Each structure stands twice: as structure tokens, then as C-alpha cells.
C-alpha positions as CSV (number, residue, x, y, z in Angstrom):
1,M,-47.7,-107.9,112.7
2,F,-49.4,-111.1,113.1
3,A,-45.5,-112.2,112.4
4,G,-44.2,-110.4,115.3
5,Y,-46.9,-112.1,117.6
6,I,-45.9,-115.7,116.4
7,V,-42.0,-114.8,117.2
8,I,-42.4,-113.8,120.5
9,V,-44.8,-116.9,121.4
10,I,-42.5,-119.3,119.3
11,R,-39.5,-117.6,121.3
12,V,-40.9,-117.6,124.3
13,L,-41.5,-121.2,124.5
14,L,-37.9,-121.9,123.1
15,S,-36.8,-120.0,126.2
16,I,-38.8,-121.8,128.6
17,I,-37.7,-125.3,127.0
18,M,-33.9,-123.9,127.3
19,M,-34.6,-123.4,131.0
20,S,-35.8,-126.7,131.6
21,N,-33.7,-128.7,129.6
22,R,-30.4,-129.5,132.1
23,A,-29.7,-132.9,131.5
24,I,-27.6,-133.6,128.6
25,A,-26.9,-137.4,127.3
26,T,-23.1,-138.5,126.9
27,N,-21.3,-141.1,126.2
28,Y,-20.1,-141.2,130.3
29,G,-24.0,-141.2,130.9
30,I,-26.2,-138.2,131.9
31,E,-24.6,-135.0,133.0
32,Y,-26.7,-132.1,134.6
33,V,-25.5,-128.8,133.2
34,Q,-26.4,-125.8,135.6
35,V,-27.7,-122.7,133.5
36,E,-27.4,-119.0,135.0
37,G,-30.8,-117.7,135.4
38,G,-29.6,-114.1,134.2
39,F,-28.7,-115.6,130.7
40,I,-32.0,-117.1,130.3
41,I,-33.8,-113.6,131.4
42,S,-31.9,-112.0,129.1
43,L,-32.6,-114.5,126.5
44,F,-36.3,-114.0,127.3
45,I,-36.5,-110.4,127.2
46,G,-34.5,-110.0,123.9
47,Q,-36.5,-112.0,122.4
48,I,-39.5,-109.9,123.3
49,V,-38.0,-106.9,121.8
50,I,-37.1,-108.7,118.6
51,G,-41.3,-109.6,118.2
52,L,-41.8,-105.8,119.5
53,F,-39.6,-104.5,117.1
54,L,-41.1,-106.6,114.4
55,I,-44.6,-105.6,115.1
56,G,-43.2,-102.0,115.1
57,L,-42.3,-102.3,111.4
58,S,-45.5,-103.7,110.2
59,E,-47.0,-100.4,111.6
60,V,-45.1,-98.1,109.9
61,K,-47.3,-98.0,106.8
62,I,-50.3,-96.4,108.8
63,P,-48.7,-93.1,109.6
64,Q,-47.4,-92.7,106.1
65,E,-51.0,-93.0,104.8
66,L,-51.8,-90.3,107.7
67,V,-48.8,-87.9,106.4
68,N,-50.0,-88.6,102.4
69,K,-53.5,-88.1,103.5
70,Q,-52.9,-84.6,105.3
71,N,-50.1,-82.8,102.7
72,G,-53.0,-83.9,99.8
73,N,-50.8,-86.8,98.2
74,N,-53.2,-89.7,98.1
75,Q,-51.4,-92.2,95.4
76,D,-51.3,-94.5,98.1
77,L,-55.0,-94.2,98.1
78,V,-57.1,-96.7,95.8
79,V,-60.3,-95.8,94.7
80,E,-62.6,-98.8,93.7
81,E,-65.3,-98.9,91.4
82,R,-68.5,-99.5,93.2
83,D,-71.9,-100.2,91.8
84,I,-74.3,-98.5,93.7
85,H,-77.8,-98.8,93.6
86,I,-80.0,-96.2,95.5
87,N,-83.4,-97.9,97.3
88,Q,-85.9,-94.7,96.7
89,Q,-88.6,-96.4,97.6
90,S,-88.2,-96.4,101.6
91,P,-87.0,-93.2,102.6
92,N,-87.9,-94.1,106.5
93,S,-85.4,-97.3,106.5
94,V,-82.6,-94.4,106.9
95,S,-81.1,-94.5,110.9
96,N,-82.3,-91.2,112.9
97,L,-78.6,-91.0,113.8
98,A,-77.4,-91.3,110.2
99,R,-80.0,-89.3,108.8
100,A,-79.1,-86.5,111.7
101,E,-75.2,-86.8,111.1
102,I,-75.6,-86.3,107.4
103,M,-78.3,-83.2,107.9
104,Q,-75.9,-81.5,110.8
105,Y,-73.0,-82.0,108.1
106,Y,-75.0,-80.2,105.1
107,A,-76.3,-77.6,107.4
108,A,-72.5,-76.3,108.3
109,K,-72.5,-75.9,104.4
110,G,-75.6,-74.3,104.5
111,I,-77.6,-76.5,102.7
112,Q,-80.9,-77.9,103.4
113,I,-81.2,-81.3,102.4
114,E,-84.5,-82.8,101.1
115,E,-84.4,-86.4,101.4
116,V,-81.7,-89.4,102.6
117,Y,-81.9,-92.8,101.1
118,L,-80.3,-96.4,101.3
119,T,-78.1,-97.7,99.3
120,N,-76.7,-101.0,98.5
121,Q,-73.4,-100.4,100.2
122,E,-72.8,-100.4,103.8
123,D,-72.3,-97.0,105.5
124,I,-73.2,-95.0,102.2
125,Y,-76.3,-92.9,101.5
126,S,-78.0,-91.0,98.6
127,V,-78.4,-87.3,99.5
128,T,-81.0,-85.3,97.8
129,Y,-81.1,-81.3,97.6
130,G,-82.5,-78.8,95.1
131,N,-81.7,-80.3,91.7
132,S,-78.6,-81.8,93.1
133,Q,-77.8,-85.6,94.4
134,D,-74.7,-87.0,96.5
135,L,-73.6,-90.1,97.9
136,V,-72.3,-89.5,101.3
137,E,-70.7,-92.0,103.1
138,L,-70.5,-92.2,107.3
139,G,-67.8,-94.6,107.6
140,G,-65.0,-92.4,108.6
141,F,-64.9,-89.6,111.9
142,S,-66.9,-87.0,109.8
143,P,-69.4,-87.8,106.7
144,R,-67.6,-87.2,103.2
145,I,-69.0,-86.7,99.6
146,I,-67.7,-89.8,97.4
């Protein structure tokens, strides 16, 4: 995507240089060349279209990942191993918003949670209920058990 922006900027600058460079040095002196405005405008628009095309090509990967996730084919998704440590000394340090979101998620499943603890990873919480303990990630649109 970044390459598309660079191409647009470079090509626009080259078009501006072409519009301003109307003098040509020859053996007989300096000759002034008249460059038609329609040619410069079409060149300018063409370069913007090429840059937008490159930006669009870089965005093709995102819809493909969504289709794979919707179809249950998660082969492009890489799950990394995390060393997660639970901070059980201070359950009150979990924000009220995170606690409410987790409680609402488990209430929809009909589970009454006992406590929510912070972990050493951002947006990952440890949830205890009954004799079970889950790790919940709040980084997406809805909580996800990992």
C-alpha cells in the first residue's frame, strides 16, 4: 500500500516538472516547446490511476482472510505461542468496561463468572468460573476465548 502512495507522489511531481519544462537547449540556442494541456492532464490522471491500482492490489489480502475465516478455513492465520502470566493479586485492577464486557459475554452463554484477572498480555484476561479457568481476548469486535 505504501508503494502506491509513493508512486502517486513521484508521478505527480514528474507531471509538474513536465508542465514547467518547456525550454529545450539545442545547437541553435534555446527553443521553447509548447506542451498541450490535455496531454499533461491525461498523464497526470493516468499516474493517479496507476497508484490507486497498486494500493488496491495491496488490499486484496484482507477480504481473502475474511472469506477464509467465514468458511472456517483458517490456514492463513498463525497462532503464536504466548507465555501468559496471570496476576491474581489484584482483581480490582481490571477496568469496569472490560469486566462488564466479559460478564455480558459469559451471561449470554448462561455462565456465572467468579472473578476476572489481568494477565501480562494486552487485552487478555483470565476468567474463573466453577472449577474452570479461561483466557479471554477482548481485542476484536467481541470477546474470544483462546
